[in-house]
C-alpha positions in Angstrom: 22.4 -27.4 -27.2 25.8 -27.2 -25.7 26.7 -27.3 -22.0 30.0 -26.3 -20.5 31.5 -27.0 -17.1 34.4 -24.8 -16.3 36.8 -25.2 -13.4 40.2 -23.9 -12.7 42.8 -24.9 -10.1 46.2 -23.1 -10.0 47.5 -22.9 -13.6 45.4 -25.8 -14.9 42.1 -25.1 -16.7 39.7 -27.8 -17.7 36.7 -27.5 -20.0 34.2 -30.3 -20.3 32.0 -30.0 -23.3 29.0 -32.3 -24.1 26.0 -32.5 -26.4 24.1 -34.8 -24.1 22.2 -32.5 -21.8 20.2 -35.3 -19.9 23.4 -37.2 -19.2 25.2 -34.1 -17.9 22.3 -33.1 -15.8 22.3 -36.6 -14.2 26.0 -36.3 -13.4 25.5 -32.8 -11.9 22.6 -34.1 -9.7 24.8 -37.0 -8.5 27.5 -34.5 -7.6 25.1 -32.4 -5.7 23.8 -35.4 -3.8 27.4 -36.4 -2.9 28.2 -32.8 -1.9 25.0 -32.6 0.3 25.9 -35.9 1.9 29.4 -34.6 2.7 28.0 -31.3 4.1 25.5 -33.2 6.3 28.4 -35.3 7.7 30.5 -32.2 8.3 27.5 -30.6 10.1 27.1 -33.7 12.3 30.8 -33.7 13.2 30.7 -30.0 14.0 27.6 -30.5 16.2 29.4 -33.4 18.0 32.4 -31.1 18.6 30.1 -28.4 20.0 28.3 -30.9 22.3 31.6 -32.2 23.5 32.7 -28.7 24.2 29.6 -28.0 26.2 30.0 -31.3 28.1 33.6 -30.4 29.0 32.5 -26.9 30.1 29.8 -28.5 32.2 32.4 -30.7 33.9 34.6 -27.7 34.6 31.6 -25.9 36.2 30.8 -29.0 38.3 34.4 -29.2 39.4 34.4 -25.5 40.3 31.1 -25.8 42.2 32.2 -28.9 44.1 35.5 -27.1 45.1 33.5 -24.7 47.3 31.9 -27.5 49.3 34.7 -27.4 51.7 34.8 -30.3 54.3 36.2 -29.3 57.7 37.9 -31.1 60.6 38.5 -34.8 61.0 34.8 -35.6 60.7 34.8 -34.4 57.1 31.9 -32.2 58.1 30.4 -29.6 55.8 28.5 -26.4 56.5 25.2 -28.3 56.4 26.3 -30.5 59.3 27.0 -27.5 61.5 23.4 -26.2 60.9 21.8 -29.6 61.3 23.4 -30.2 64.7 21.6 -27.1 66.1 18.5 -28.0 68.1 15.1 -27.4 66.5 13.0 -24.6 68.1 10.4 -25.5 70.8 6.9 -25.1 69.4 5.6 -21.5 69.3 9.0 -20.0 70.0 10.8 -17.7 67.6 7.5 -16.5 66.1 7.8 -13.2 67.9 10.9 -12.4 65.8 9.0 -12.5 62.5 6.6 -9.8 63.7 9.3 -7.6 65.3 9.3 -4.1 63.9 13.1 -4.1 63.1 12.8 -7.4 61.2 9.8 -6.2 59.2 11.7 -2.9 58.3 14.7 -4.9 57.3 12.7 -7.1 55.0 11.4 -4.0 53.2 14.8 -2.7 52.5 16.7 -3.4 49.3 19.9 -4.4 51.1 21.9 -4.0 54.3 22.6 -6.0 57.5 20.4 -6.9 60.4 22.2 -7.6 63.7 20.7 -10.0 66.2 22.4 -9.9 69.6 21.8 -11.7 72.9 23.7 -13.2 75.7 25.2 -16.7 75.2 22.7 -19.5 75.5 19.7 -17.4 74.7 18.9 -19.3 71.4 20.4 -17.2 68.7 21.6 -20.3 66.7 18.1 -21.9 67.2 16.5 -18.7 65.9 18.9 -18.6 62.9 18.2 -22.2 62.0 14.4 -21.5 62.1 14.8 -18.5 59.9 16.9 -20.4 57.4 14.5 -23.4 57.2 11.2 -21.7 57.6 11.0 -18.0 58.6 12.6 -16.2 55.7 10.8 -15.5 52.5 10.9 -18.6 50.2 11.1 -16.2 47.2 14.6 -15.3 48.1 17.9 -17.3 47.8 19.0 -18.1 51.3 22.7 -18.9 52.1 24.1 -19.4 55.6 27.2 -20.2 57.6 27.6 -21.2 61.3 31.0 -20.3 62.7 32.1 -22.9 65.2 35.2 -23.3 67.4 38.5 -24.2 65.6 37.0 -26.3 62.9 34.8 -23.7 61.1 36.0 -20.3 62.0 37.6 -18.6 59.0 36.2 -16.2 56.4 37.5 -18.4 53.7 35.3 -21.3 54.9 32.3 -19.0 55.2 32.8 -17.6 51.7 33.2 -21.1 50.2 30.0 -22.3 51.9 28.0 -19.2 50.7 29.2 -19.7 47.1 28.4 -23.4 47.1 24.9 -22.7 48.3 24.4 -19.8 45.9 25.6 -21.8 42.9 23.5 -24.8 44.0 20.3 -22.7 43.9 21.3 -20.5 41.0 23.5 -22.6 38.7 23.9 -20.0 36.0 25.8 -17.8 38.4 28.7 -20.2 38.4 29.9 -18.2 35.4 31.2 -15.5 37.8 33.7 -18.0 39.2 34.9 -19.7 36.1 37.5 -17.1 34.9 39.3 -17.2 38.3 38.9 -20.9 38.6 40.5 -21.5 35.2 43.3 -19.3 36.3 43.9 -20.5 39.8 42.4 -24.0 39.8 42.0 -25.4 43.3 44.1 -22.5 44.7 41.0 -20.3 44.2 39.6 -21.3 47.6 42.7 -20.0 49.3 42.2 -16.4 48.2 39.6 -14.5 50.3 40.0 -11.5 48.0 39.0 -13.6 44.9 36.1 -15.2 46.9 34.7 -11.9 48.0 34.9 -10.6 44.4 33.1 -13.6 43.1 30.4 -13.4 45.7 29.8 -9.7 45.2 29.6 -10.0 41.4 27.3 -13.1 41.5 24.9 -11.4 43.9 24.8 -8.2 41.8 23.8 -9.9 38.6 20.2 -9.7 37.5 19.9 -13.5 37.4 20.6 -13.7 41.2 17.4 -12.1 42.3 17.1 -11.3 46.1 19.7 -13.1 48.2 19.8 -13.3 52.0 23.0 -14.4 53.8 22.7 -15.6 57.4 26.0 -15.6 59.4 25.7 -17.2 62.8 28.0 -17.1 65.9 30.2 -14.3 64.8 31.9 -14.3 68.1 33.5 -17.6 67.1 35.0 -16.2 63.9 38.8 -16.1 64.1 39.8 -12.9 65.7 42.4 -12.1 63.1 39.8 -12.3 60.3 36.8 -10.6 62.0 37.7 -7.1 60.8 37.9 -8.3 57.2 34.5 -10.0 57.5 32.8 -6.8 58.8 34.5 -4.6 56.3 33.3 -6.6 53.3 30.0 -7.8 54.5 28.3 -4.6 55.8 26.9 -3.7 52.3 25.0 -7.0 51.7 21.6 -8.3 52.8 22.9 -10.1 55.9 21.5 -11.4 59.2 24.3 -11.5 61.8 23.7 -13.6 64.9 
């Protein structure tokens, strides 16, 4: 019985001939084992490269997410601080609002704003805090922003706060920000147009589910930016106080 191994490389051709079948079979098996070992090593290296790529992407996403957590003023305060400084409701107050006809009708709508108005000092901020922490359906994603004085009064700050909360609760939605983040880097937070676009796209996605945005103390929004806020926000599921 004769066995032939034929291989060619460029203009060179080699023929290996042997009458010893068992010996040739052993060599072939050894070569297969070596090839398999090399293939396994190559697969491990490829997987390591993929894992590294995922880790790097994750770091990019974390950096982008953290960028939206915009500290304000000399206190290095964030949007949470402005909510937490609002007083808690007195027991049994604010409950009337949950049963109000307009609020119930709004809850049953797919989208659209709900405007809550009252004279200064009547407790709109207290009501808003109660709704955010307890009154609104827990099955929804709730994002908020409290406008305040000169420290927290711009649309840019509001959008950054809303995006940070949205991506904190729905991490997969960060993908809607990554293209612009890779393009603009930290400059992304200076473009209200880009921020509005990211927010709208993220909220439209099927992964977002129902999202409620609560904007508080609109009268303290910078006058030069108020029209932009109203123009862009009137289509979303918002509570304005």
